[in-house]
Biotite code that builds the C-alpha atoms (Angstrom):
import biotite.structure as struc

atoms = struc.array([
    struc.Atom([-21.540, 23.283, 9.008], chain_id="A", res_id=1, res_name="MET", atom_name="CA", element="C"),
    struc.Atom([-23.931, 20.870, 8.535], chain_id="A", res_id=2, res_name="ALA", atom_name="CA", element="C"),
    struc.Atom([-21.720, 20.017, 5.223], chain_id="A", res_id=3, res_name="LEU", atom_name="CA", element="C"),
    struc.Atom([-18.610, 19.802, 7.513], chain_id="A", res_id=4, res_name="LEU", atom_name="CA", element="C"),
    struc.Atom([-20.305, 17.215, 9.448], chain_id="A", res_id=5, res_name="GLU", atom_name="CA", element="C"),
    struc.Atom([-21.156, 14.961, 7.108], chain_id="A", res_id=6, res_name="LEU", atom_name="CA", element="C"),
    struc.Atom([-17.974, 14.576, 5.611], chain_id="A", res_id=7, res_name="GLU", atom_name="CA", element="C"),
    struc.Atom([-16.306, 14.449, 8.096], chain_id="A", res_id=8, res_name="ALA", atom_name="CA", element="C"),
    struc.Atom([-18.895, 11.535, 9.134], chain_id="A", res_id=9, res_name="ALA", atom_name="CA", element="C"),
    struc.Atom([-18.119, 10.028, 5.505], chain_id="A", res_id=10, res_name="ARG", atom_name="CA", element="C"),
    struc.Atom([-14.621, 9.609, 6.180], chain_id="A", res_id=11, res_name="THR", atom_name="CA", element="C"),
    struc.Atom([-14.866, 7.838, 10.284], chain_id="A", res_id=12, res_name="GLY", atom_name="CA", element="C"),
    struc.Atom([-13.249, 11.811, 11.357], chain_id="A", res_id=13, res_name="LEU", atom_name="CA", element="C"),
    struc.Atom([-14.880, 13.917, 13.521], chain_id="A", res_id=14, res_name="SER", atom_name="CA", element="C"),
    struc.Atom([-15.278, 17.549, 11.403], chain_id="A", res_id=15, res_name="ARG", atom_name="CA", element="C"),
    struc.Atom([-11.747, 18.868, 13.606], chain_id="A", res_id=16, res_name="THR", atom_name="CA", element="C"),
    struc.Atom([-9.903, 15.932, 12.728], chain_id="A", res_id=17, res_name="GLN", atom_name="CA", element="C"),
    struc.Atom([-11.116, 16.398, 9.307], chain_id="A", res_id=18, res_name="TRP", atom_name="CA", element="C"),
    struc.Atom([-10.190, 20.609, 9.621], chain_id="A", res_id=19, res_name="THR", atom_name="CA", element="C"),
    struc.Atom([-7.036, 19.402, 10.614], chain_id="A", res_id=20, res_name="VAL", atom_name="CA", element="C"),
    struc.Atom([-6.479, 16.833, 8.153], chain_id="A", res_id=21, res_name="ALA", atom_name="CA", element="C"),
    struc.Atom([-7.563, 19.320, 5.427], chain_id="A", res_id=22, res_name="LEU", atom_name="CA", element="C"),
    struc.Atom([-4.894, 21.916, 6.163], chain_id="A", res_id=23, res_name="ILE", atom_name="CA", element="C"),
    struc.Atom([-1.809, 19.660, 6.884], chain_id="A", res_id=24, res_name="ARG", atom_name="CA", element="C"),
    struc.Atom([-2.676, 18.198, 3.361], chain_id="A", res_id=25, res_name="ARG", atom_name="CA", element="C"),
    struc.Atom([-1.870, 22.003, 2.070], chain_id="A", res_id=26, res_name="ARG", atom_name="CA", element="C"),
    struc.Atom([0.749, 22.202, 3.568], chain_id="A", res_id=27, res_name="LEU", atom_name="CA", element="C"),
    struc.Atom([2.455, 19.088, 3.166], chain_id="A", res_id=28, res_name="HIS", atom_name="CA", element="C"),
    struc.Atom([0.988, 17.921, 0.654], chain_id="A", res_id=29, res_name="GLU", atom_name="CA", element="C"),
    struc.Atom([1.302, 13.950, 2.010], chain_id="A", res_id=30, res_name="ARG", atom_name="CA", element="C"),
    struc.Atom([-1.479, 11.689, 2.060], chain_id="A", res_id=31, res_name="PRO", atom_name="CA", element="C"),
    struc.Atom([-3.875, 12.563, 5.703], chain_id="A", res_id=32, res_name="GLN", atom_name="CA", element="C"),
    struc.Atom([-4.808, 9.020, 6.693], chain_id="A", res_id=33, res_name="LEU", atom_name="CA", element="C"),
    struc.Atom([-7.900, 8.178, 9.280], chain_id="A", res_id=34, res_name="SER", atom_name="CA", element="C"),
    struc.Atom([-7.413, 5.463, 12.422], chain_id="A", res_id=35, res_name="ARG", atom_name="CA", element="C"),
    struc.Atom([-8.503, 2.648, 10.228], chain_id="A", res_id=36, res_name="SER", atom_name="CA", element="C"),
    struc.Atom([-7.291, 3.689, 7.214], chain_id="A", res_id=37, res_name="GLU", atom_name="CA", element="C"),
    struc.Atom([-3.873, 3.987, 8.870], chain_id="A", res_id=38, res_name="ALA", atom_name="CA", element="C"),
    struc.Atom([-4.967, 0.302, 10.319], chain_id="A", res_id=39, res_name="ILE", atom_name="CA", element="C"),
    struc.Atom([-5.078, -0.800, 6.486], chain_id="A", res_id=40, res_name="ALA", atom_name="CA", element="C"),
    struc.Atom([-1.528, 0.760, 5.057], chain_id="A", res_id=41, res_name="PHE", atom_name="CA", element="C"),
    struc.Atom([0.217, -0.874, 8.039], chain_id="A", res_id=42, res_name="ILE", atom_name="CA", element="C"),
    struc.Atom([-1.364, -4.680, 7.415], chain_id="A", res_id=43, res_name="GLY", atom_name="CA", element="C"),
    struc.Atom([-1.033, -4.085, 3.591], chain_id="A", res_id=44, res_name="ILE", atom_name="CA", element="C"),
    struc.Atom([3.244, -2.506, 5.191], chain_id="A", res_id=45, res_name="GLN", atom_name="CA", element="C"),
    struc.Atom([3.581, -6.151, 6.433], chain_id="A", res_id=46, res_name="ARG", atom_name="CA", element="C"),
    struc.Atom([2.324, -8.432, 4.105], chain_id="A", res_id=47, res_name="GLU", atom_name="CA", element="C"),
    struc.Atom([4.222, -7.125, 1.492], chain_id="A", res_id=48, res_name="LEU", atom_name="CA", element="C"),
    struc.Atom([7.411, -7.435, 4.009], chain_id="A", res_id=49, res_name="ARG", atom_name="CA", element="C"),
    struc.Atom([6.571, -10.572, 4.530], chain_id="A", res_id=50, res_name="ARG", atom_name="CA", element="C"),
    struc.Atom([6.177, -11.710, 0.812], chain_id="A", res_id=51, res_name="ILE", atom_name="CA", element="C"),
    struc.Atom([9.412, -9.286, 0.235], chain_id="A", res_id=52, res_name="GLY", atom_name="CA", element="C"),
    struc.Atom([11.033, -12.170, 2.880], chain_id="A", res_id=53, res_name="VAL", atom_name="CA", element="C"),
    struc.Atom([9.681, -15.349, 0.765], chain_id="A", res_id=54, res_name="ASN", atom_name="CA", element="C"),
    struc.Atom([11.356, -14.040, -2.925], chain_id="A", res_id=55, res_name="VAL", atom_name="CA", element="C"),
    struc.Atom([14.583, -13.345, -0.832], chain_id="A", res_id=56, res_name="ASN", atom_name="CA", element="C"),
    struc.Atom([14.395, -16.909, 0.793], chain_id="A", res_id=57, res_name="GLN", atom_name="CA", element="C"),
    struc.Atom([13.509, -18.565, -3.348], chain_id="A", res_id=58, res_name="ILE", atom_name="CA", element="C"),
    struc.Atom([16.385, -15.792, -4.525], chain_id="A", res_id=59, res_name="ALA", atom_name="CA", element="C"),
    struc.Atom([18.827, -17.139, -1.628], chain_id="A", res_id=60, res_name="ARG", atom_name="CA", element="C"),
    struc.Atom([18.230, -20.770, -2.470], chain_id="A", res_id=61, res_name="ALA", atom_name="CA", element="C"),
    struc.Atom([18.293, -20.643, -5.656], chain_id="A", res_id=62, res_name="MET", atom_name="CA", element="C"),
    struc.Atom([22.157, -19.077, -6.093], chain_id="A", res_id=63, res_name="ASN", atom_name="CA", element="C"),
    struc.Atom([23.290, -21.837, -3.685], chain_id="A", res_id=64, res_name="THR", atom_name="CA", element="C"),
    struc.Atom([20.749, -25.075, -5.450], chain_id="A", res_id=65, res_name="ALA", atom_name="CA", element="C"),
    struc.Atom([22.212, -26.621, -7.908], chain_id="A", res_id=66, res_name="VAL", atom_name="CA", element="C"),
    struc.Atom([19.189, -27.141, -10.023], chain_id="A", res_id=67, res_name="LEU", atom_name="CA", element="C"),
    struc.Atom([18.516, -28.418, -13.408], chain_id="A", res_id=68, res_name="GLU", atom_name="CA", element="C"),
    struc.Atom([16.259, -28.028, -16.319], chain_id="A", res_id=69, res_name="GLY", atom_name="CA", element="C"),
    struc.Atom([12.370, -27.870, -15.756], chain_id="A", res_id=70, res_name="LYS", atom_name="CA", element="C"),
    struc.Atom([13.279, -27.800, -11.841], chain_id="A", res_id=71, res_name="VAL", atom_name="CA", element="C"),
    struc.Atom([14.646, -24.469, -12.351], chain_id="A", res_id=72, res_name="LEU", atom_name="CA", element="C"),
    struc.Atom([12.542, -22.978, -15.368], chain_id="A", res_id=73, res_name="ASP", atom_name="CA", element="C"),
    struc.Atom([9.827, -23.386, -12.689], chain_id="A", res_id=74, res_name="LEU", atom_name="CA", element="C"),
    struc.Atom([12.136, -21.671, -9.782], chain_id="A", res_id=75, res_name="GLU", atom_name="CA", element="C"),
    struc.Atom([12.132, -18.795, -12.079], chain_id="A", res_id=76, res_name="VAL", atom_name="CA", element="C"),
    struc.Atom([8.471, -18.961, -13.315], chain_id="A", res_id=77, res_name="ALA", atom_name="CA", element="C"),
    struc.Atom([7.766, -18.844, -9.346], chain_id="A", res_id=78, res_name="GLN", atom_name="CA", element="C"),
    struc.Atom([10.006, -15.886, -8.578], chain_id="A", res_id=79, res_name="LEU", atom_name="CA", element="C"),
    struc.Atom([8.934, -13.951, -11.852], chain_id="A", res_id=80, res_name="ALA", atom_name="CA", element="C"),
    struc.Atom([5.139, -14.335, -10.626], chain_id="A", res_id=81, res_name="ASP", atom_name="CA", element="C"),
    struc.Atom([6.150, -13.255, -6.920], chain_id="A", res_id=82, res_name="PHE", atom_name="CA", element="C"),
    struc.Atom([7.082, -10.035, -8.692], chain_id="A", res_id=83, res_name="ALA", atom_name="CA", element="C"),
    struc.Atom([3.887, -9.126, -10.353], chain_id="A", res_id=84, res_name="VAL", atom_name="CA", element="C"),
    struc.Atom([1.721, -10.024, -7.490], chain_id="A", res_id=85, res_name="GLU", atom_name="CA", element="C"),
    struc.Atom([4.215, -7.959, -5.566], chain_id="A", res_id=86, res_name="ILE", atom_name="CA", element="C"),
    struc.Atom([4.160, -5.080, -8.354], chain_id="A", res_id=87, res_name="ARG", atom_name="CA", element="C"),
    struc.Atom([0.177, -5.452, -8.035], chain_id="A", res_id=88, res_name="ALA", atom_name="CA", element="C"),
    struc.Atom([0.138, -4.699, -4.442], chain_id="A", res_id=89, res_name="HIS", atom_name="CA", element="C"),
    struc.Atom([1.944, -1.945, -4.733], chain_id="A", res_id=90, res_name="LEU", atom_name="CA", element="C"),
    struc.Atom([0.075, -0.121, -7.932], chain_id="A", res_id=91, res_name="GLY", atom_name="CA", element="C"),
    struc.Atom([-2.994, -0.469, -5.456], chain_id="A", res_id=92, res_name="GLY", atom_name="CA", element="C"),
    struc.Atom([-0.832, 1.268, -2.862], chain_id="A", res_id=93, res_name="VAL", atom_name="CA", element="C"),
    struc.Atom([-0.191, 3.795, -4.990], chain_id="A", res_id=94, res_name="HIS", atom_name="CA", element="C"),
    struc.Atom([-3.777, 4.295, -6.444], chain_id="A", res_id=95, res_name="ASP", atom_name="CA", element="C"),
    struc.Atom([-5.092, 4.036, -2.934], chain_id="A", res_id=96, res_name="ALA", atom_name="CA", element="C"),
    struc.Atom([-2.823, 7.175, -2.082], chain_id="A", res_id=97, res_name="PHE", atom_name="CA", element="C"),
    struc.Atom([-2.983, 8.595, -5.173], chain_id="A", res_id=98, res_name="LYS", atom_name="CA", element="C"),
    struc.Atom([-6.690, 8.535, -4.331], chain_id="A", res_id=99, res_name="GLY", atom_name="CA", element="C"),
    struc.Atom([-6.031, 9.958, -1.292], chain_id="A", res_id=100, res_name="ASN", atom_name="CA", element="C"),
    struc.Atom([-3.851, 12.886, -2.316], chain_id="A", res_id=101, res_name="LEU", atom_name="CA", element="C"),
    struc.Atom([-7.249, 13.890, -5.064], chain_id="A", res_id=102, res_name="HIS", atom_name="CA", element="C"),
    struc.Atom([-9.661, 13.537, -2.348], chain_id="A", res_id=103, res_name="TYR", atom_name="CA", element="C"),
    struc.Atom([-7.778, 16.457, -0.135], chain_id="A", res_id=104, res_name="TRP", atom_name="CA", element="C"),
    struc.Atom([-7.104, 18.559, -2.919], chain_id="A", res_id=105, res_name="SER", atom_name="CA", element="C"),
    struc.Atom([-8.758, 21.151, -4.873], chain_id="A", res_id=106, res_name="ASP", atom_name="CA", element="C"),
    struc.Atom([-12.449, 19.490, -6.287], chain_id="A", res_id=107, res_name="ARG", atom_name="CA", element="C"),
])
């Protein structure tokens, strides 16, 4: 019980919450997030949506604007940079979920 209490406290959960999360993970094979992790994940989703909206606005502007030469090249490069940034953030989210799944798996 002492080890369970320590591990639950380390993850920011009560003993009952930790035990339920373990059971849910094993039954449903989905990540189990603490309240702080869920709040952080919601923030990440919000930021990624905002970046996506910006990229869409840039793409729309590029489709409607008449751009030539270096101006167009600059816009295309900026759009490519945004795509790289989005992929990096998505990779971070993927790694976080992978780590969460690993934590709740057999060790």
